[in-house]
C-alpha positions in Angstrom: 2.2 -12.2 15.9 0.2 -11.9 12.7 -1.7 -9.9 10.1 -5.1 -9.4 8.4 -5.9 -9.9 4.9 -7.3 -6.8 3.3 -10.6 -8.1 2.5 -11.3 -8.7 6.4 -10.1 -5.3 7.1 -12.3 -3.8 4.4 -15.2 -5.6 5.8 -14.7 -4.1 9.3 -14.2 -0.5 7.9 -17.5 -1.0 5.7 -19.4 -2.2 8.6 -18.4 0.8 10.5 -19.1 3.1 7.7 -22.5 1.8 7.4 -23.3 2.0 10.9 -22.4 5.9 10.6 -25.0 6.0 7.8 -22.4 7.4 5.4 -23.4 7.2 1.8 -21.3 5.1 -0.3 -21.3 4.8 -4.3 -19.3 2.0 -5.6 -18.2 1.3 -9.3 -17.5 4.9 -10.3 -14.6 7.4 -10.4 -14.0 11.1 -11.2 -14.2 12.7 -14.8 -13.9 16.1 -14.0 -13.2 18.7 -11.3 -14.1 22.4 -10.9 -13.0 24.5 -8.0 -13.6 27.7 -6.5 -13.2 29.5 -3.3 -16.1 27.8 -1.5 -16.0 24.2 -2.8 -15.3 21.8 -5.5 -17.9 20.7 -8.5 -17.3 17.2 -9.4 -18.6 15.2 -12.3 -18.5 11.4 -11.7 -18.1 8.6 -14.4 -21.8 7.8 -14.6 -22.8 11.3 -15.4 -23.9 12.4 -12.1 -22.8 15.7 -10.4 -21.9 16.8 -6.9 -20.4 19.9 -5.0 -18.4 19.1 -2.1 -16.6 21.4 0.6 -13.5 19.1 0.1 -12.7 16.5 -2.4 -9.7 13.7 -1.2 -8.0 11.7 -3.6 -7.7 8.3 -1.7 -7.9 6.3 -5.0 -4.9 4.8 -5.1 -1.3 4.6 -7.0 -3.4 5.2 -10.2 -5.2 8.1 -9.0 -7.8 9.7 -11.2 -8.1 12.7 -8.9 -4.3 13.2 -9.0 -4.3 13.1 -12.7 -7.0 15.8 -13.1 -6.1 18.0 -10.1 -2.2 17.7 -10.5 -1.1 17.7 -14.1 2.4 17.9 -13.1 2.6 15.0 -10.6 5.2 12.6 -10.2 4.1 9.1 -11.9 5.0 5.9 -10.4 8.1 3.9 -11.2 8.5 0.2 -11.2 11.6 -0.7 -8.9 12.8 -4.0 -10.6 11.0 -6.2 -8.2 7.8 -8.0 -8.2 5.7 -9.4 -5.0 4.1 -12.7 -4.9 1.2 -13.1 -2.4 -0.3 -16.2 -1.5 -3.0 -17.1 1.2 -3.3 -20.9 1.8 -3.7 -23.4 4.8 -1.9 -22.9 8.0 0.4 -25.6 9.1 0.1 -27.2 12.3 2.2 -25.7 15.2 3.1 -22.5 13.3 3.2 -20.0 16.1 5.4 -17.1 14.8 6.0 -15.3 11.8 9.1 -16.3 9.6 11.3 -14.0 7.6 14.0 -15.2 5.2 16.5 -12.5 3.8 19.3 -14.7 3.0 17.9 -16.0 -0.3 18.2 -13.9 -3.5 14.2 -14.1 -3.4 13.5 -12.5 0.3 10.2 -14.3 1.7 8.0 -14.6 4.8 5.2 -16.0 6.4 2.4 -14.4 8.5 -0.3 -15.9 10.3 -3.8 -14.2 9.3 -6.3 -16.5 11.3 -6.4 -19.9 13.2 -6.4 -21.5 9.8 -5.0 -19.2 7.3 -1.3 -18.1 6.6 0.2 -15.7 4.2 3.3 -16.0 2.2 5.1 -13.2 0.3 8.2 -13.7 -1.7 10.1 -10.8 -3.8 11.6 -11.7 -6.9 13.2 -9.8 -9.9 10.6 -8.6 -12.4 11.4 -8.3 -16.0 9.6 -5.2 -17.5 6.5 -6.1 -19.5 6.2 -9.5 -17.8 3.1 -10.8 -16.6 1.4 -13.9 -15.1 -2.0 -15.3 -15.2 -3.3 -16.7 -12.0 -3.4 -20.3 -13.9 0.5 -19.8 -14.3 1.3 -18.3 -11.1 1.1 -21.3 -8.8 3.4 -23.4 -10.8 5.8 -20.5 -11.0 5.7 -19.9 -7.3 6.5 -23.6 -6.4 9.5 -23.3 -8.6 10.8 -20.0 -6.8 10.4 -21.8 -3.6 12.1 -24.9 -4.8 15.3 -23.9 -2.4 13.4 -23.5 0.7 12.9 -26.1 3.6 11.1 -25.9 6.9 7.6 -24.1 6.8 8.2 -22.7 3.5 8.9 -26.1 1.9 5.6 -27.3 3.5 3.5 -24.4 2.2 5.2 -25.1 -1.2 4.1 -28.9 -1.2 0.8 -28.2 0.5 -0.4 -25.3 -1.5 -3.1 -26.0 -4.4 -4.3 -24.3 -7.2 -7.4 -23.3 -5.7 -5.4 -21.0 -3.1 -5.7 -17.1 -3.7 -2.6 -15.8 -5.4 -1.3 -12.5 -6.8 1.9 -11.6 -8.7 2.2 -7.9 -9.2 5.3 -5.7 -10.3 6.3 -3.1 -7.6 6.0 0.6 -8.1 6.7 3.8 -6.0 6.6 7.5 -5.9 6.1 10.3 -3.5 4.5 13.4 -4.5 6.4 16.8 -3.6 4.6 18.8 -0.7 2.1 20.1 -0.7 -0.3 17.4 -1.8 -3.2 19.8 -2.0 -4.4 22.5 -4.1 -7.1 24.9 -2.9 -9.9 22.4 -1.6 -8.6 19.1 -3.4 -6.0 16.9 -1.5 -4.4 13.6 -1.8 -4.1 10.8 0.7 -2.6 7.0 0.8 -1.0 5.8 -2.3 -2.3 8.6 -4.3 0.3 10.7 -2.7 3.1 8.2 -1.5 2.8 4.8 -3.2 5.4 2.5 -1.5 7.0 -1.0 -1.8 6.1 -3.4 0.9 9.7 -3.8 2.4 8.6 -2.2 5.6 5.2 -3.4 5.5 3.8 0.3 6.3 1.7 1.2 3.3 -1.6 0.7 4.5 -0.4 2.2 8.0 0.7 5.1 6.5 -2.7 5.6 4.7 -4.6 5.2 8.0 -2.2 7.8 9.7 -2.8 10.1 6.9 -6.7 9.9 7.5 -6.2 10.6 11.0 -3.9 13.6 10.7 -6.3 15.2 7.9 -9.2 14.7 10.4 -7.1 16.5 13.2 -6.2 19.5 10.9 -9.8 19.7 9.7 -11.2 20.2 13.0 -8.9 23.1 13.7 -11.7 26.0 14.5 -11.4 29.3 12.6 -8.9 28.2 9.9 -9.8 28.4 6.2 -10.1 24.8 4.6 -6.9 25.3 2.4 -4.6 26.1 5.3 -5.8 22.8 7.1 -5.0 20.5 4.0 -1.7 22.1 3.6 -1.1 21.6 7.5 -1.9 18.3 6.9 0.4 17.6 4.0 3.2 19.3 5.9 3.0 17.1 8.9 2.8 13.8 6.8 5.4 14.5 4.2 8.9 13.8 6.0 7.3 10.6 7.5 5.8 9.1 4.2 9.1 10.1 2.3 10.9 8.2 4.8 8.8 4.9 4.1 9.0 5.3 0.3 12.5 5.9 0.2 13.7 3.4 2.8 11.7 0.8 1.0 12.8 1.5 -2.4 16.2 1.3 -1.0 16.0 -2.0 0.4 14.6 -3.3 -2.8 17.7 -1.8 -4.7 19.9 -3.4 -2.1 18.4 -6.8 -2.6 18.5 -6.6 -6.4 22.2 -5.7 -6.1 22.7 -9.0 -4.0 23.1 -7.2 -0.7 23.8 -9.7 2.3 21.0 -10.5 4.9 22.8 -8.7 7.3 22.9 -5.6 5.2 19.2 -5.8 4.3 18.2 -6.7 7.9 20.0 -3.6 9.3 18.4 -1.3 6.8 14.9 -2.4 7.5 15.5 -2.3 11.0 16.8 1.2 10.9 13.7 1.9 9.0 11.1 0.6 11.5 13.0 2.0 14.5 12.6 5.4 12.9 8.8 4.9 12.3 8.5 3.7 16.0 9.7 7.0 17.4 7.3 9.3 18.9 5.3 11.3 16.2 
């Protein structure tokens, strides 16, 4: 088993988008939205304008579309944990993922290629604290001091040139519906989660598939299709967000590995049911 790094996934998706001839503009966001019964007028941050049948806000946890179209939206709230992520050399003989739930800092290792391994660790986060990349490698080595086995090998062999990221965790879910007229939210813009079920990106992909399905229904007003999409997605995404936040809360309270593992297992089994 293994995973895939986001930049690699992005390149695969970008190649497909380019092959389909879909125009893509980078480096801009939305400054204004004006909606009527037939479409949405958009003013972009570079001063250009456009009119569209549907606007999909898939622009992340700090969504600009959400801020403009949903002024009463729920704001993301920090959970009290932070996540460390490190991409480094894969140790010889590493042939399966490893998870450690018994330590105060839950951690794990995933293979991401023949020569690459991905380490994650969850630690308590002090509000307002932030680490520079220069500080992060040394701090992570200290956080890994108690570990043996493969985690110790990574600690002792990681370099300051390895990609590293430290980020406070935050979560929220917007109330149903995630739409107003012809404007709709998708992914973290609608339901930002923590990584405890490793399902954030998966939920966003599912959103896109369901949205496409609903928009393909012939003879139905666009606004009705968008509401149908939101109704299909809400309970499943709420489950991911609320279970993930509950796991993090249990970890901060010192829950046992058995308790944490049980809650994660129940959450994942619910996701595996027919949908």
